[in-house]
N, C-alpha and C positions, 0 to 999 in steps of 0.2 A: 891498525891491522898491519901485521908484519909482511915484509916483502916475500917471505917464503909462502905465507898463506895466500897472498895475492897471486903468486905464480901458480899455485895449486888450483885456485879458483879459475884462473884464465885457461889453464890446461884442460880442466874439466869442461869448461864452456866450449872450447874448440872441438873437443871430442864428442860432445853431445849433439846428436843428429835429430832429436825429437823436434817436430814442427818444421823441419827443413822442406819437406814436400809442400806444406801449406804455404810457406813463403814463396817458393818457386812458382806454385800455382797462381798466387796473388800477382806475381810479376808478369806471368805469361797470359793471364786471363784477358786483359784489354787487347793484347795483340791477337789472341785467338778469336775474340768477338769481331774485331775489324776484318780479319780474314774470312770469317763465316759470313758476315753481312755482305762483303764484297763478292763472295762466291754466289750467294743467293741472287744478287743483282745481275751478275754476269751470266749465270745459267739461265735465268728468266729471259734475259735479253737475247741470248742465242736461240732459245726455244721460240720466242716471238718472231725472230728473224726467219726461222725455218717455216713458221706458219704463214708469214707474209708471202714467202716464195710459193708455198702450196696454194695459197689463195689466188695469187696471180696466175699460176698454171691452170687452176680450175676456171677462172674467168675466161681464159683463151680457149680451153678445151670444150667447155659447155657451149660456147658461142659457135665454135668451128664445127660442131656436130650438126648444126641446123642448116637447111637450105635457105629458109627465110626466118626472120625473127621479128616479132612485134615489140614495140616499146615495153609492153607489159611483161613479155618474156625476158627481156633484158633486166628489168627491175627484179624479177624473180631470181635471175642468175646472181645479181648483186646480193640479194637476201640470203641465198644459199651459200655464197662465198663467205659472207660474214660469219657464219657458224664455224668455219674452219679455224678462225682465230680464237675460239673459246679455249681457255677461260679468259682471254683478253677481250676487251670491248671492241667487237667488230664494227659497231656502228660508227666509231671514230675513224675507221680506216678510209683513206681516200682511194677511189677506184675509177678507172676509165677503160672502156672497151672501144676500140676503133677498128673499122674495116679500112685497110689501106690497099689501094689498087695501084699497081705498077704498070704504066702504059708501055706501048711498044718501044718508046725511046728510053725507057728505064727511069722515068720520073715517077716518084711515089707520092701520092696525094691521098688525104683522108676522104673517103666516100661518105661515111657517116661515123658519128662518135656519140657515145652515151656515157653518162655518169649518174651516180645516185642523186636524188633530189638534194638541191643545195650545193652541189659540187659542179665544177667547170669541165665541160667536154671540149674536144677539139673542134674547130670550125671546119665545115665542108670545104674541100679544095685546098686545105692547108698542106703545104709540101712537107714531107717527113724525111729525115735522114735515116736510112736503113743500112744495116751491115751488108757488105757485098754478098755474103752467102744467102741473104734473104731477098735482096733486090734483083729479082729475075724478071725481065720484061715480059709482059703479057700474063702476069699472075696477080694474085692478091693474097694478103695475110690478115689475120685477126691479130691486132696488137693490143695486148692487155698490160696494164700498168697499175700498180697499187703501192701505197706506202702506209706506214703506221707509226705514230709518235709514241715510242716506248718511254714510260716514266719509271725511273728506278724506285724500287720499294723502300729501300733504306736510305740511299743517297750518301752513304759513308765513303764509298770508293768511287762510284760513278757520280761525279759532282753535277753534271748538267741536269737541268730540270726535265729535259726530254731528248731522246735520240731518234732521228728519223730512220726507219728501217725500210728496206725495199727500194721502190721507185725505179727499178730497172725494168724496161719493157721485155715482155716475152712474146715471141711470135709463133703463131700456129696457122698452118695451112687449112683452108676449108675442106671438109671431108665430103660434103654433099652440096657444094656450091652450085649456083645457077649461072649459066653464061648470060652476060648482059652488058649493057653499055655500048658505046659506039665501036668497041673493039672486041665484043663478045668474050670478055674475060670472066672466068669462073670466080664467083664471089658469093659471100653470104649477104643476101639482100634484106634490108630492114623495110618492113611494110610502111608505105607512105613516103618512101625515099627512092628516087630514081637510081638505077644501077649506074656504075661508072666505068670508063670515062664518060663525061657528059655532065660536067660540074655546072 
């Protein structure tokens, strides 16, 4: 093959754009798939994090609306809160509701605490560190806390097997609390448990 013919073929090959889009697509496809899978995981995690916050707010709000709560009422609150996590598995969320009473000297202690079956609640009389804006002597708060272990769907970008979302306590003042305990502090009373202080 002559040099002139070779130059002519090379020139035609350089000008021919047929199939160029297919080659570019083939090069970009793996990158686009990784970005897509990463977006799916990140968007799902952000949605799960928002739902955990809403769940925690619901725990505190539903408990703070009552003057007294029975253990069965609290378990119903946990069951109701689980549905907020849908479509995620609410049964795997860890939840704790605690009534924290701040005495006249500003010391905050757990009066009662409840968690779903198989989970750990706080012990009565356990001292709790509260933010200054919440720790007002002679008052009480419902402290709700929840967390959820989010497992990435694809795992291409978010490499960990699970991410713990939430776990920040949310504080709610009782709306219809009863005055009780040795200092007559307004609080949500759990039936079968003495009001506080008076641990």
